[in-house]
N, C-alpha and C positions, 0 to 999 in steps of 0.2 A: 768218151768214157763209158758209153753204154752199148753201142752197136758197132760192129766191125765195118770199116769202110766209111764211117761218118767222119767227114773232114772237119766240120765246124759246128759247134753248138754255141748259140748266143742267148743269154738270158737278157731280154730287153724289157726294162721297166718302162711302162707306158706313162710315166709321170706320177710323182707323189701327189695325191689329192691335197688341195689347200687346207692346211691347218691340222690334219689328222693323218699320220702315216699308216694307221691301221684301217682306214676306211678306203675301199676300192674306188677307183674313178668311175666305175660303172657296175651295174648289178651283174653278179656272176650267178648263173642258175645251172644246177646239176641235178640229175636224177640218180638216186641211190636206193638200194634195197635196205631193209631195216637193219640188218647186221652191219653193213658197211657204214650206214649213217651213224649208228651208235658208236662204232669204232672210231670214226672220224671226229665226232664231238668229244669223246673222251680224250683223244690224242690232243685236241686243241686245248682242252681244259688242263691237261697235264703239262703241256709245254708253256702255257701262259700263267699258270697258277690260278686258273678259274675261267669261267665262260658264262655268258648270258645266252639263253636259248629261248626263242619265241616260236610257238606253234600257231599256225594260222592257215587261212585259205581265202581265196577271193570271194567264194560263195558264203563266207561267214561275215555278216555285217559288223559285229563287235570287234572281230579280228582286224578288219580294215580300218575301223575307227581308231584303234589304238596304235596303228603303225607309226604315226608321227611321234608318239611318245617313245616307241622302240628306237627310232632313229635318234631322237634327242639323247636318250640314254647311251646309245652307241658312241655318240660324239664325246660325251663326258668320260666314258670308260676308255676311249682311245688314248687319252692323255696318260692313262695308267697301264697302257698296253694290255688291256683285257678285251678279248674278242667278243663280238656279238654275232650270232648266226640265227637265221630264221629257217624254220622247217615247215614246208607247205604240204598240206593234206589235199591238194587240188585233185589228185587222182582218186580220192575217196568218193567223189561224186560219180554215181553210176554213169557208164557209157562215155566218160570223158577220155579223150585220146591225149597222148603226149603233146601232139601239136596244138590241140586246143588249150591244154593246160599251160603250155609255154606262152601262148599268145595272151591268155588272161593274166598270167603272172606279170608279164612284161608291161602290159597296159596299166595294171594297178600300181606296179612299182614306179612307173613313170609319173603317174598321177600324183603320188605322194612323195616323189623324189627319194624313193627308198634305194639307197646305194649300199646294200649289205649283201653278203653271201646268202643265197637261197638254196637250200637243199630240198628237193622234192621227193617225198616218200614214194618209192616205186615198188610198192607191195600191195597185196590184196587187203591186208588189214594192218592194224597198228599194234598188235600184241607184243612184238619184240620191243618196241619203244615203251609201251605201257609197263612191261615188266622191268625194263631197265631203270625207269625213273618214277614208277608208281603213278602213272598218269591217270586222270579221272575219266578220260574218254572224250568228253566235249571240249571244244576249243572256243576261245583262245586260252592258252596256258603259257606262262613264262617262268623259266627256271633259272636260278643262280646255282651253277655247278662249281664245286670246289675242285682243287687240283687232282683229287683222286676220282673225280667223276660223280661224286655223290651230291644229292640235292641239298643245298644249304638254305634255300629260300624259294618261295614260289608265289605266283599270282594265278588264281583260277578264275576265269572270266575276264571281262574287260578291265584293264588296269588304268588307274589314273596316274598323274605325275608323281604323287606322293608314294604310290605303290612301287613304281619303277625306281624312285630315289632310294627306297628302302633296300631293294635288291642291289642297287649300285653300291650302297654303303657296305653291305655284306661282302661284296666282291672286293672292294677296295681294302677292307679290313683283312680279308684273307690274303690278299696280295702283299700287304704291308707286313703281315706276320709270317709270311712264308720263309721257312728255313733256307738259308743260303747254302744249299747242299752242293751246288755246282759253282765253280769259279766264275767270276765276272768275265764277260767277253774281253779279249785282249784289246788294249788301246792302240797297239801297233798294228797298222793295216796288214803287213806281211804275216805277222803272227796270227791275225784273225783269219786270213785266207788259208794258212796252213792248218789251223784248227778245223776249219770247215772241211778240208780235204781228209783229215783224220776221221771226222764224223762220217763222211761219205764212204770212205774205205772200210770202216767198221760196220757199215750197213745200218747205221742208226738213222734211218730216213725220217723218222718222226721229228728229229731235231733240225733237219735241214731248213724248214721254213724260218727258223730263228735267224738265219744268216742272210736271207734275201728280202729285198724290198717288196712290199705288197703290190700286187698287180703285175708281177714279172711274167714274161713270156719266154719261150724257148724257141730259138731259130735253129733249124736243123738243115744242114746241107748234105745231100747224098751225092758223092762224086759220080757214082755209076749212072745216075740219071741226070745229074746237073741240076736237080730240083731243090729248092730251099722252101721249107715249110715252117710256119710258126705255130706252136702249140702252147696251151696254158702250162704254167709251172706245175700244176697238179698232174698233168699228163707226163711231164718229165719224171716226176716221182714214181708214177705207175710203171713207166718204161724201165726205170732204174731197178725197181723191185722185181720186175719181170726178168730182166737180164740176170740179176743175182740169183734168182730162183733156178735158173738153168745151168749155172756153173757150180762146181764143187768148191772152189776157192777163188779169191780175188785179192790182189794187192796193188796199191798205187802209192808211189813215193816221189817226193821232189828229187830231181836229178841235178840240181844246181842251186846257186844262191839267188833268191828273189831280187828282181829289179823293181825299185819303188820310186814313183813320182808322186809328190804330195803337195797340195796347196790347201788353203783354208777350207775345211769341210769336205774336201774331195781327195781321192787317192786312186792311183793306178798301180797294180801289182802284177808282175808276170814272172813265171819260172818254168823251166823244163821239167817234165815228169817222165817216169817209166811205170808201166803197168803190166801185170801178169795175171792171167786167169787160167784155170784148168777145168776141163770137162771130159769125162770118160777117159781119163788117162792122158789126154792131149793137152799140151801147154801152149797158150798163145801169149806172145809178148808184143807190146806196143809202146810207143813213146810219142811225145809231142810237147806242146807248150800251152800252159794255162795262162789266160789273161783275164784279170778282174778289174772292174771299175766300181768304185765304192763311194758312198757319201755318208756323212754323219747324220743320224736321226736320233734326237734326244740323247746325244752324247755317245751313241753306239754306232759302230760301223754297220752298214747294210750294203749288200751286193746289188748294184744297179744292173750290171751286165757281166756275163761270163762267157768267154769263147775259148775254144781250144782246138788246136790242130791235132790230128790223129793219124799216125803212120804205123803200119804193121812192122813187127820186128823189134829187136832190142835197140836201145838208144845208142848213140854214137860212142858213149863212154863205156859200154858194157862189152865184155869179152865174148867172142863167138861161143854159143852153146851154154852160156851162163847168164844168170839173172842176178843183178845186183840187189841186195836186200837193204 
């Protein structure tokens, strides 16, 4: 779908963590600059109808002391599909290297069993974040963000259980009152997969995480080298965005009727596709087969794995020199 010559992509969910589909099986740590960090947090809040954000660092005693409360709140909010993300200021400590920061964060996260996404601010200062959410400067700070990315509640300094419960109530209320502007996910697994394809084709990458199970990975096989690599789902999104930025237009459409196998809580969907992209006047056509494996999570389908074969040229049903629309 993204790179020429890639024969197979597989989204491999490494297992849904016990009890909470929104809590990852292990701590995911990434380094982002201020602009990218604000953009990602706002996207999460918009997609989920709200988001809890905790600012901390291992060198901050009160920050570490409240992490168990952050995790407790994350578990309660997971039932309402409200994400919790922590932002580390580890690199704000002078002369701290990325390697040192990563080691300290992992050690502290393991000590308190913190299995939440951790975004490390990879900037010289915090001004971009301060301006985005009117932050006071000192940490810890915890914010309840509404779907528009605005602060709806906050804790400045170390929070207690009742403080976090207050923010959780704010987020649950926002979630419950959120207008149903978009239609509910299809209950039919084939319709669900076709809708995901439409979202991908339209370039609405901020919505793609809604369709996939948390903790997914992407397996990429490159025929030219015979090498298969597994990358995080976030990397897949970045690569997809990069590909779309290089082409003038892109279309992908089903080229046949989906085949569906379904049992209680599980489903398998496959269908042929045709794709077309243009770049600098040159048109590239390809075809293949998309195969999805899904499971029901809280009554909604989630994609556990996705693989597709990819071949250059028009599909077998297309006429030479023409692309079916």
